[in-house]
C-alpha positions as CSV (number, residue, x, y, z in Angstrom):
1,M,-16.9,-8.6,23.7
2,Q,-13.6,-9.5,21.9
3,H,-13.6,-6.6,19.4
4,I,-15.5,-3.6,18.3
5,S,-16.7,-3.3,14.7
6,I,-16.2,0.0,13.0
7,N,-16.4,1.5,9.5
8,N,-13.7,2.9,7.4
9,N,-12.8,6.4,8.5
10,Q,-14.9,6.1,11.6
11,S,-13.5,7.8,14.7
12,I,-14.2,6.1,18.0
13,A,-13.3,6.7,21.7
14,L,-10.1,4.8,22.5
15,S,-11.9,3.4,25.6
16,E,-14.4,1.6,23.3
17,I,-11.7,-0.7,22.0
18,P,-11.9,-3.9,24.1
19,E,-8.8,-4.6,26.1
20,L,-8.1,-8.3,26.4
21,I,-5.5,-10.5,28.1
22,Y,-2.9,-11.5,25.5
23,S,-4.1,-15.1,25.2
24,E,-7.7,-14.0,24.4
25,F,-6.4,-11.3,22.1
26,M,-4.4,-13.8,20.1
27,K,-7.1,-16.4,20.1
28,G,-9.8,-13.9,19.0
29,N,-7.8,-12.4,16.1
30,L,-6.6,-15.8,14.8
31,E,-10.2,-17.1,14.9
32,L,-11.4,-14.0,12.9
33,L,-9.1,-15.1,10.0
34,S,-9.5,-18.8,10.3
35,G,-11.0,-20.2,7.0
36,K,-12.2,-16.7,6.0
37,P,-10.4,-15.4,2.8
38,E,-12.7,-12.3,2.9
39,R,-10.8,-11.2,6.0
40,H,-7.3,-10.0,6.5
41,C,-5.1,-8.0,8.9
42,V,-5.0,-4.3,7.8
43,N,-2.8,-3.2,10.7
44,Y,-1.3,-4.6,13.8
45,F,1.0,-2.4,15.9
46,G,2.0,-1.3,19.4
47,Y,2.8,1.8,21.3
48,K,4.1,2.6,24.8
49,T,1.7,3.6,27.5
50,S,2.2,3.9,31.2
51,G,5.3,1.7,31.2
52,S,3.6,-1.0,29.2
53,I,3.0,-1.7,25.5
54,K,-0.5,-1.6,24.1
55,L,-1.1,-3.7,21.0
56,I,-3.9,-2.9,18.6
57,C,-5.0,-5.3,15.9
58,C,-7.4,-4.4,13.0
59,I,-9.0,-7.1,10.9
60,A,-11.0,-6.1,7.9
61,D,-14.0,-8.1,6.6
62,D,-14.6,-7.4,2.9
63,V,-18.1,-8.9,2.9
64,V,-19.7,-7.1,5.8
65,H,-17.6,-4.0,5.2
66,Q,-16.5,-3.7,8.8
67,I,-13.1,-3.5,10.6
68,F,-12.8,-5.5,13.8
69,V,-10.5,-3.8,16.4
70,S,-9.2,-5.2,19.6
71,S,-6.3,-4.5,22.0
72,A,-4.1,-6.0,24.7
73,I,-1.6,-4.7,27.3
74,V,1.7,-6.5,27.5
75,D,5.2,-5.8,28.9
76,A,8.5,-6.0,27.0
77,V,10.0,-8.9,28.9
78,S,7.4,-11.6,29.0
79,I,7.9,-14.3,26.3
80,L,4.8,-14.4,24.1
81,P,3.5,-16.9,21.6
82,S,3.4,-15.4,18.1
83,F,0.4,-15.0,15.9
84,T,2.7,-15.7,12.9
85,A,3.3,-19.4,14.0
86,Q,-0.3,-20.0,13.2
87,N,-1.0,-17.4,10.4
88,H,1.7,-15.9,8.3
89,N,-0.4,-12.8,7.6
90,F,1.1,-11.4,10.8
91,E,4.8,-12.0,10.0
92,K,6.0,-8.5,9.3
93,F,3.7,-6.9,11.9
94,E,5.2,-9.0,14.7
95,R,8.8,-8.5,13.4
96,E,8.2,-4.7,13.7
97,I,6.7,-5.0,17.1
98,H,9.7,-7.1,18.2
99,E,12.2,-4.6,16.7
100,N,10.5,-1.6,18.2
101,F,9.9,-2.8,21.7
102,G,12.0,-6.0,22.2
103,I,9.0,-8.2,22.9
104,P,10.4,-11.8,22.7
105,Y,8.3,-14.3,20.8
106,S,8.7,-17.9,21.5
107,D,7.9,-19.4,18.2
108,H,8.1,-16.7,15.4
109,P,9.6,-18.5,12.4
110,W,11.5,-15.4,11.0
111,L,12.2,-13.0,13.8
112,K,14.6,-10.6,12.0
113,P,14.8,-6.8,12.1
114,L,12.5,-5.1,9.7
115,R,13.3,-1.4,9.3
116,Y,16.2,-0.5,11.6
117,A,14.4,2.5,13.0
118,H,16.7,5.0,14.8
119,D,14.8,4.4,18.1
120,R,14.7,0.6,17.8
121,F,14.9,-1.4,21.0
122,D,18.3,-3.1,20.3
123,K,20.6,-0.6,18.6
124,S,23.3,-3.3,18.3
125,Q,21.2,-4.7,15.4
126,V,22.6,-2.8,12.4
127,I,21.7,-3.1,8.8
128,G,25.3,-4.1,7.7
129,K,24.9,-7.3,9.8
130,Y,21.5,-8.3,8.6
131,P,21.3,-12.1,8.9
132,F,20.5,-13.2,5.4
133,Y,19.3,-16.7,4.9
134,K,22.2,-19.0,3.8
135,V,22.5,-22.5,2.3
136,E,25.9,-24.3,2.5
137,S,26.4,-26.0,-0.8
138,E,29.0,-26.4,-3.5
139,E,26.4,-26.4,-6.2
140,L,24.6,-23.2,-5.2
141,H,25.8,-19.6,-5.3
142,E,24.6,-16.2,-4.1
143,V,23.9,-13.2,-6.2
144,G,23.5,-9.8,-4.5
145,V,21.7,-6.8,-6.0
146,G,21.8,-3.5,-4.2
147,P,21.5,-1.8,-1.9
148,I,22.8,0.8,-4.3
149,H,20.9,0.5,-7.6
150,A,21.6,1.9,-11.0
151,G,18.7,4.3,-11.3
152,I,16.5,6.6,-9.2
153,I,14.9,4.0,-7.0
154,E,15.7,3.9,-3.3
155,P,18.1,1.6,-1.4
156,G,17.1,-2.1,-1.0
157,H,19.0,-5.3,-1.1
158,F,18.0,-8.5,-2.9
159,R,19.9,-11.6,-2.0
160,F,19.4,-14.5,-4.5
161,I,20.4,-18.2,-3.9
162,C,20.7,-19.8,-7.3
163,N,21.4,-23.2,-8.8
164,G,23.0,-22.1,-12.1
165,E,20.5,-19.6,-13.6
166,Q,17.6,-20.9,-11.5
167,I,16.5,-18.9,-8.5
168,M,16.0,-21.2,-5.5
169,H,15.4,-18.4,-2.9
170,L,15.2,-14.6,-2.7
171,E,15.4,-12.6,0.4
172,I,14.5,-8.8,0.2
173,Q,15.7,-6.4,2.9
174,F,15.2,-2.7,3.5
175,G,16.1,-0.3,6.2
176,Y,19.1,1.3,4.5
177,Q,17.3,4.7,4.5
178,H,14.7,4.6,7.3
179,R,13.3,8.1,7.4
180,G,11.3,8.1,10.6
181,I,8.2,9.5,9.0
182,E,5.8,8.1,11.6
183,N,7.6,9.9,14.4
184,L,7.7,13.1,12.3
185,F,3.9,13.1,12.3
186,L,4.1,13.4,16.1
187,Q,6.9,16.0,16.0
188,K,5.3,18.3,13.4
189,K,2.4,20.3,14.8
190,K,1.1,22.2,11.7
191,L,-1.5,20.6,9.5
192,L,0.4,21.6,6.3
193,E,3.6,20.0,7.6
194,R,1.7,16.7,8.3
195,T,0.0,16.8,4.9
196,T,3.3,17.3,3.2
197,L,4.7,14.3,5.1
198,A,1.8,12.2,3.8
199,E,2.5,13.3,0.2
200,N,6.1,12.0,0.6
201,I,5.5,8.6,2.1
202,A,5.8,7.2,-1.4
203,G,6.5,9.7,-4.1
204,D,4.5,7.8,-6.8
205,T,1.5,7.6,-4.5
206,A,1.3,11.2,-3.3
207,V,-2.5,11.3,-4.0
208,G,-3.2,7.9,-2.4
209,H,-1.4,8.6,0.9
210,S,-2.5,12.3,1.2
211,T,-6.1,11.2,0.6
212,A,-5.8,8.6,3.4
213,F,-4.4,11.3,5.7
214,V,-7.0,13.9,5.0
215,N,-9.9,11.4,5.3
216,L,-8.4,10.3,8.7
217,W,-7.8,13.9,9.9
218,E,-11.3,15.1,9.0
219,S,-12.8,12.1,10.8
220,L,-10.5,12.7,13.8
221,C,-11.8,16.3,13.9
222,G,-15.4,15.3,13.6
223,Y,-15.6,17.1,10.2
224,T,-17.7,16.0,7.3
225,P,-16.2,17.0,3.9
226,D,-18.1,18.8,1.2
227,P,-19.1,16.5,-1.7
228,S,-16.8,18.5,-4.0
229,L,-13.8,17.4,-1.9
230,D,-14.7,13.8,-2.3
231,F,-15.1,14.4,-6.0
232,A,-11.6,15.9,-6.4
233,R,-10.0,13.1,-4.3
234,T,-11.7,10.4,-6.4
235,V,-10.7,12.0,-9.7
236,A,-7.1,12.5,-8.5
237,L,-6.9,8.9,-7.3
238,E,-8.0,7.5,-10.6
239,L,-5.6,9.8,-12.6
240,E,-2.8,8.6,-10.3
241,R,-3.8,5.0,-11.0
242,M,-3.9,5.6,-14.8
243,A,-0.5,7.3,-14.8
244,N,1.3,4.6,-12.8
245,H,-0.3,1.7,-14.6
246,T,0.7,3.2,-18.0
247,G,4.2,3.9,-16.8
248,D,4.5,0.3,-15.5
249,L,3.4,-1.1,-18.8
250,S,6.2,0.9,-20.3
251,G,8.6,-0.6,-17.8
252,V,7.5,-4.2,-18.5
253,C,8.0,-3.6,-22.2
254,A,11.5,-2.3,-21.5
255,D,12.3,-5.5,-19.4
256,I,11.3,-7.8,-22.3
257,A,13.1,-5.6,-24.9
258,Y,9.9,-4.5,-26.6
259,Q,11.1,-1.0,-27.5
260,L,8.0,0.1,-29.3
261,G,5.8,-0.6,-26.3
262,N,8.3,1.0,-23.9
263,S,8.3,4.2,-26.0
264,V,4.5,4.5,-26.6
265,Y,3.4,3.7,-23.1
266,G,6.1,6.0,-21.7
267,R,4.8,8.8,-24.0
268,L,1.2,8.1,-23.0
269,R,1.9,8.5,-19.3
270,T,3.1,12.1,-19.9
271,P,-0.2,13.8,-20.8
272,I,-1.9,12.2,-17.7
273,I,0.7,13.6,-15.2
274,N,0.8,16.8,-17.2
275,F,-2.9,17.2,-16.6
276,L,-2.3,16.8,-12.9
277,Q,0.1,19.7,-13.2
278,E,-2.4,21.8,-15.1
279,W,-4.9,21.1,-12.4
280,G,-2.8,21.6,-9.3
281,G,0.7,22.7,-10.3
282,N,2.5,19.4,-9.7
283,R,2.8,16.3,-12.0
284,L,2.6,13.9,-9.0
285,G,-0.5,15.6,-7.5
286,K,1.4,17.2,-4.6
287,G,-0.4,20.2,-3.2
288,L,-3.8,19.1,-4.5
289,I,-5.3,17.2,-1.6
290,R,-5.9,19.2,1.6
291,A,-8.1,18.6,4.7
292,G,-11.3,20.5,4.6
293,K,-10.6,22.4,1.5
294,I,-9.0,22.4,-2.0
295,N,-6.8,25.1,-3.4
296,F,-7.4,24.1,-7.0
297,P,-11.2,23.5,-7.7
298,F,-12.0,21.3,-10.6
299,T,-13.7,23.3,-13.3
300,Q,-15.6,22.7,-16.5
301,T,-12.5,24.0,-18.4
302,L,-10.4,21.2,-16.8
303,A,-13.1,18.7,-17.6
304,D,-13.0,19.8,-21.3
305,R,-9.2,19.6,-21.2
306,L,-9.3,16.1,-19.7
307,T,-11.7,15.0,-22.3
308,E,-9.2,16.1,-25.0
309,V,-6.5,14.1,-23.2
310,F,-8.6,11.0,-23.4
311,K,-9.4,11.5,-27.1
312,A,-5.7,11.5,-27.8
313,Y,-4.8,8.8,-25.3
314,E,-7.3,6.1,-26.0
315,P,-6.6,5.3,-29.7
316,D,-2.9,5.0,-29.2
317,F,-3.3,3.0,-25.9
318,N,-5.7,0.6,-27.7
319,E,-3.4,0.2,-30.6
320,I,-0.2,-0.5,-28.7
321,T,-2.1,-2.7,-26.2
322,E,-3.5,-4.8,-29.1
323,K,0.0,-5.2,-30.5
324,L,1.5,-6.1,-27.1
325,F,-1.1,-8.8,-26.2
326,K,-0.7,-10.4,-29.6
327,L,3.1,-10.4,-29.8
328,P,4.3,-14.0,-29.4
329,S,7.7,-12.9,-28.1
330,A,6.1,-10.7,-25.5
331,L,3.6,-13.3,-24.4
332,S,6.3,-16.0,-24.1
333,R,8.0,-13.7,-21.5
334,M,4.9,-13.0,-19.5
335,E,2.8,-16.1,-19.5
336,K,3.6,-18.6,-16.7
337,T,6.4,-16.4,-15.5
338,G,6.6,-15.3,-11.8
339,V,3.6,-17.3,-10.7
340,V,2.1,-16.9,-7.2
341,T,-0.8,-19.2,-6.4
342,Y,-4.1,-18.3,-4.7
343,D,-3.0,-20.3,-1.6
344,E,0.3,-18.5,-1.5
345,V,-1.2,-15.0,-1.7
346,L,-3.8,-15.9,0.9
347,E,-1.1,-17.2,3.3
348,I,1.1,-14.1,2.7
349,G,-1.8,-11.7,3.0
350,T,-1.3,-9.7,-0.1
351,V,-3.4,-6.8,-1.2
352,G,-4.3,-4.9,-4.3
353,M,-3.1,-6.2,-7.7
354,A,-0.9,-8.8,-5.9
355,A,-4.0,-10.4,-4.5
356,R,-6.4,-9.9,-7.5
357,M,-3.8,-11.5,-9.8
358,S,-4.5,-14.9,-8.2
359,G,-8.3,-14.7,-7.7
360,L,-8.2,-13.1,-4.2
361,N,-10.7,-10.3,-4.3
362,R,-9.2,-7.4,-2.3
363,D,-10.1,-3.9,-3.4
364,I,-10.9,-1.2,-0.8
365,R,-12.9,0.7,-3.5
366,A,-15.5,-2.1,-3.3
367,S,-15.1,-3.5,0.2
368,H,-14.7,-0.4,2.3
369,P,-15.5,2.5,-0.1
370,S,-14.9,6.1,0.8
371,N,-15.0,9.4,-1.1
372,L,-17.2,8.7,-4.1
373,Y,-16.5,5.0,-4.7
374,G,-19.7,4.0,-3.0
375,S,-21.7,5.8,-5.8
376,I,-19.4,4.5,-8.6
377,L,-20.2,0.9,-7.7
378,H,-16.7,-0.3,-8.5
379,K,-16.2,-3.9,-9.7
380,P,-12.6,-5.2,-9.1
381,V,-10.6,-6.6,-11.9
382,I,-9.8,-10.2,-11.0
383,K,-7.4,-12.6,-12.7
384,H,-6.5,-16.2,-11.7
385,H,-3.1,-17.3,-13.0
386,G,-0.9,-15.2,-10.7
387,D,1.8,-14.6,-13.3
388,V,3.3,-11.5,-15.0
389,Y,0.6,-11.8,-17.7
390,S,-2.1,-11.5,-15.1
391,R,-0.5,-8.5,-13.5
392,V,-0.1,-6.8,-16.8
393,Q,-3.7,-7.6,-17.8
394,I,-5.0,-6.0,-14.5
395,R,-3.1,-2.8,-15.4
396,K,-4.6,-2.8,-18.9
397,E,-8.2,-3.3,-17.7
398,E,-7.9,-0.9,-14.8
399,I,-6.7,1.9,-17.1
400,R,-9.8,1.5,-19.2
401,Q,-11.9,1.2,-16.1
402,S,-10.4,4.4,-14.7
403,I,-11.1,6.3,-17.9
404,G,-14.8,5.2,-17.7
405,Y,-15.0,6.3,-14.1
406,L,-13.4,9.7,-14.9
407,K,-15.7,10.3,-17.8
408,Q,-18.7,9.5,-15.5
409,L,-17.4,11.8,-12.8
410,I,-16.6,14.9,-14.9
411,A,-20.0,14.7,-16.6
412,N,-21.4,16.1,-13.3
413,I,-19.0,18.5,-11.6
414,P,-20.1,19.7,-8.2
415,E,-19.9,23.3,-7.1
416,F,-16.8,24.0,-5.2
417,K,-16.9,26.3,-2.2
418,K,-14.4,29.1,-1.5
419,S,-11.2,27.7,-0.1
420,E,-10.8,28.5,3.6
421,E,-8.2,27.4,6.1
422,F,-9.2,24.2,8.0
423,T,-9.3,25.1,11.7
424,A,-11.0,22.1,13.3
425,T,-8.8,20.3,15.8
426,P,-8.6,16.6,16.7
427,L,-10.9,15.2,19.4
428,S,-9.3,13.8,22.5
429,D,-8.7,10.1,23.3
430,R,-9.8,8.9,19.9
431,F,-8.8,6.1,17.5
432,V,-9.4,6.2,13.7
433,I,-8.4,4.1,10.8
434,S,-8.4,5.2,7.1
435,L,-8.3,2.8,4.2
436,V,-7.7,3.9,0.6
437,E,-7.2,1.7,-2.5
438,G,-4.1,3.3,-4.0
439,W,-2.9,2.2,-7.4
440,R,-0.7,-0.6,-5.8
441,G,-3.4,-1.6,-3.4
442,E,-4.6,-1.0,0.1
443,I,-3.2,2.0,2.0
444,C,-3.9,2.1,5.8
445,H,-3.3,5.0,8.2
446,C,-4.2,4.8,11.9
447,A,-4.0,7.5,14.5
448,I,-4.6,7.8,18.3
449,T,-4.9,11.0,20.3
450,D,-4.3,11.7,23.9
451,H,-6.4,13.7,26.5
452,S,-5.4,17.0,24.8
453,G,-6.1,15.9,21.3
454,N,-2.4,15.5,20.4
455,L,-1.2,12.6,18.3
456,V,0.4,9.8,20.4
457,I,0.8,7.5,17.5
458,Y,0.5,7.7,13.7
459,K,0.8,4.4,12.0
460,I,1.2,4.0,8.2
461,K,1.0,0.9,6.0
462,D,1.8,1.1,2.3
463,P,0.5,-1.9,0.2
464,S,4.1,-2.9,-0.5
465,Y,4.4,-3.9,3.2
466,H,2.2,-6.9,2.4
467,N,3.4,-7.6,-1.1
468,W,7.2,-7.8,-1.1
469,M,7.0,-11.4,0.1
470,A,4.9,-12.2,-2.9
471,L,7.7,-11.0,-5.2
472,A,10.1,-13.3,-3.4
473,Q,7.8,-16.2,-3.9
474,A,7.1,-15.3,-7.6
475,V,10.8,-15.6,-8.7
476,R,11.4,-19.1,-7.2
477,N,12.2,-21.6,-9.9
478,N,12.4,-18.9,-12.5
479,D,15.6,-17.9,-14.2
480,I,17.4,-15.0,-12.7
481,S,17.0,-13.2,-16.1
482,D,13.3,-13.1,-15.4
483,F,13.7,-11.1,-12.1
484,P,13.5,-7.7,-13.7
485,I,10.1,-8.4,-15.4
486,C,8.8,-10.0,-12.2
487,N,9.9,-7.0,-10.2
488,K,8.4,-4.5,-12.5
489,S,5.1,-6.4,-12.8
490,F,4.7,-5.9,-9.1
491,S,6.3,-2.4,-9.1
492,L,6.5,-2.2,-5.3
493,S,7.7,0.8,-3.3
494,Y,11.0,1.0,-1.5
495,S,10.2,4.2,0.3
496,G,6.7,3.0,1.3
497,Q,8.5,0.1,3.1
498,D,11.3,2.2,4.6
499,L,9.1,4.6,6.6
């Protein structure tokens, strides 16, 4: 058997994962993806064990709703052929494995450092000497943006190669503020500390990442959550989706100098995040999601309040959206700008909106549902042109979809049990994977425990990990003045990349 098939949030014994020789491990995983767009790599990572390195690869199938998991044991000195040479879905995964453990690949096409972790294998590799791609030409010039930006976003460097105003190539590099969050999950022993870490993986996705963590932790402990907890997590996820999509519509309007849209969408985001504060005391949803309990039960009073928020939100949202999507000057900036084709997103392995914008149906709410998404029967919003306009349309339609789901959910509020401390402990020698569709796309958390039930690895993947390359492709052959709107239309996370 070349792999084991598991469900989302299913905990299995580590010994159940087939351990293959590297050649069979590589062949099997490449064959799983070959000619099958419904499959993609959700995580591929390594960790040290008994003087060797164990590689674990997780391939999700969105049709059969299974995740195929396999492993291999390798050393850090043998030169290995790369998965990436045959399938670019694995590009960043193998770069990280190389950076962390020094595994030399014979044919990886872009074997550069990824994150500059403090415990990387080769500490002589420093961010100030990152080998940006260069072209020697008298006609071309480079434009550098960052790593210090004007604003509150985190450090990242964008290096453009341009012919006049036209972008020929963009390389995006992070690692300027690597926080070591994955190692902190091992160092911190209290559940509250680990939950707080999850909330801060990406500040605008506190609900998404904390939901992935608590789903994983409960599975790791053999605990089945009460339906009220699934209810609260689903409601919070859709509120987070609404708030961020609305804020990004405001940002897109700012980048095309449509001040009315910028102001109205910005104002409309506020009551959504304010409702999260009314519910749990924090506008980003921090403190709301907890393993095995909730400190802030959802009540009928909150349902009535949310209904009032929708009554005020919907007319203004519909009015400004109608104006935006009929405004010729706005459409001229969005249509056919920043195009990424279906073949390109399939080759890159994008997820979430960055896949659905080009006709690639990837949405964990439908393909690997958890919490209450199985009962909602979610239908992903799919567009086909892969441009800024498609990405903006997805936001518009998903906001309306989220409102519909939320109205459906709060019409039947479950009874919440008294909040009690979660005392269950992780099982020993286990592996578990948790997938959640955050507002950007697929979030993936993986964990492995040892003989005593202690974490030996906690592996995190934000959807931005897959999608930054799509932004680099989107701006090619566009004017450099279109970069801001392309960037905002993806709205990817710096901190989610710089773990």
